[in-house]
Phi, psi and omega in degrees: 000133179296145182219138172248123178255130168251129184234125173227158179209170172056057176283326177052048175288128180142175182093147181282149174288169180295149173237181182297330185244008179208138179288172182293144172258013184268118174282333175242090185285179185307320179298320178292323178297319179296318178296323178296317177299322177297321178297318179297324174294324176299317179299319178298315180296321179295324175296317179298325182292336182246018186297333180284344181274157177279091184200176183223143174250132188225125178255130179242121172262108195264047170101158186051048179291312173244167184237089178297332183290343179266001184261133174278148354291130185297134178206140177295335174208123177268094190273342177287127188301312182288327176294320177297321177294318182295320178296318178296320178299319179295318177299315181298322179297319182282341183236038188301328183300326179287316183290327173298318180292322177295321177298322178294323176302313181295316180297329182284355178090011174281129175291144183229126174238132179240129177253152174279148168250215177253351176261355186225033181296338179295343176297343177282344183285150191303311185291319178295319180296319178297316180298319180303313182286330175296323185286322186250350185095162184237008180282117181072023184247135177228130172253114180270107187232025183237022178075010171286151166276165172264128182235132173228097183059239181272018182249129177242126181232129173208168183293316178110346181293344178303334185259005185257119187300333182269340194231015175285151185249137176279087185288333175299313178294323179295321177299315178297324181295310183287334175299315178295316180301321183297338179255006184059033175264153177299123183282156174286171177294141173234126183261111181290167179299151178301323179297325178292322178293323176299316180299311188283326182277331188238307193292319182296329177295319178289320183299332179298337177252324183238087188291352182279350193297330181261011174268347178254100188275162004263174178269078183219201184296339179292347175287331191298318178300323179294317177298323181298326180278314186292323186208080187305327181300332181290337178294346169307330180287356172305331177297336174271318186290321182300316175298328176297318179296317180296325177298315180293325184294344179280356184254170187213152172262158165271183186293343179263006178086006179271147181291140182266331190289154184294339179277358176063041173254146186291176192270193193291137169300146184264198183299328181295320177299315180298320180296321179293321177297318179294321178295319178301315179297318182293318181292327184275316186213039171070015175086004182254101181300339178296338181272010186299330180293342180281352186300329183295342182265355185269139176283144177273177186300316181300315182294323178298320178291315183298319182280345183087144180220158177278174185302318180297319178297318182297315179299316181297312182292323178295321177299319179297316180295318180297319178300315181292316180296323180295315178299319181293315187290318179298318179296323188278314195266345184046048179058023178058027184266118180296335187259012176239144176219150180286157184296335179308321182255333182290320181298310178294329176294319177295322178297320177296322177297322178293337177275002173110356178286140181260333176230124178242122188237122174240169167236231169075315187280342184072012182240117182292137184219153171214107186229115174298141179247107186259060184241331183200069184083179183290121177211156183223138171262129175240145167238132188278358178072218186210159170253000170282161177292152173236165178223135180265132171267138180309141184301329181298331179291322184278318192239337186282171175282167188299321181296315179293320179299322181291327181285316190291310197268025176305314180296323180298310182293323176297319178295321179299312183296323181273001183058035172265089190257000188300325181290336191247338185262135178201158173263130176235079188291130182227156180207162172254139172238127186233131178252124178246109178221233175295332175221171182253134174225147180197155180201175179248145188222152165277144170255121187248018178097154182058231174250025182269121175228154179220132177300134177294120182291157173292163176089207185292145179281084190296328183299325179284331183283343181290128179259128181286150178291000000 
């Protein structure tokens, strides 16, 4: 039977709206939620247009559907069953337009499969899972919460965090945890991913002042230099982050990028992680970890601007910020090239192609991708990108020389400090559409509202690079 698969990921529904004294914690704000609901209506219409044919429409939400890490009380893992349910209920109340649309998808007869990511592992817990199915219905709905990938013939779909050293989830321990909860027995300890602990212990504190920090992906060691500049006192938390890194470094990948350890956590951070940690230390306190206790006396970037600085101070601080942003941007954007992917995800995708899969689809990185895999016959790696907002750093920061970088982004840095992000922040909603018939075909597309879609062009992701006036 012919089948059409629509795949989206990284919706990141959750987080409080802005208040008078704090910026928004929402990565997918109301405008993005509305666009997402429109897309779900588009999927229903596409099913209706082909209802006379012998076929099936299937929607896959490939992880990070909601963002527990953005919900107060902040926790790397909300292990109390009722607390996890209450956080999900609060998210649903604030993002009702999306859940209404998902319920309509289910009522329309579209099959729905939901995978866990690394920001929504609590959806595996009994009370949250029950609420999820109560809200959208359970006819034709599957929640994959046991670390399986979703497979449809020659198509493999998973979130992708399994291959990320900072954000892999110990699903064996999670299974044991929810098994105990289901019987109201005291659960065993569950250790959340190191990346989740980084977000909750360090990043959310910074986000309360600088809401852009989680719009520039990924949430890994490349974040640390930026935190060191924006709020040096937070680098005090390196005493927490460094043991997390050492914990991850005790683990290993195989040659295909898959985790070897029995807990199914990814392998050791490489030289780039170590370099980012060293850069963070240098930017914050001259590279001497013994001086970490002095961080509480250092002014952060915001305070320096607010209090005013002389020309020399401004040049020095701007250079520090540019250095951190450049390290962050290169790690995140891969030069904004749709046709390039880092080996962290490319190696396991190639291994899947050697096992016979023709389309390998991940999310997690927030960067839409289309990469041919020339390893074992025709195969393609796709990344579905994100429905959360993204933010562009001026190209001079990423690619230009230091003098040009210092001249160009004065307005950019001023906007960051003042939280004027409208010129730089935007939603670029993308999805994969896959046709399974006598053969498999698939590609990634922009969703532009209504029934308007556009194939994501090869090369640089120009939509993100466009700066609004």
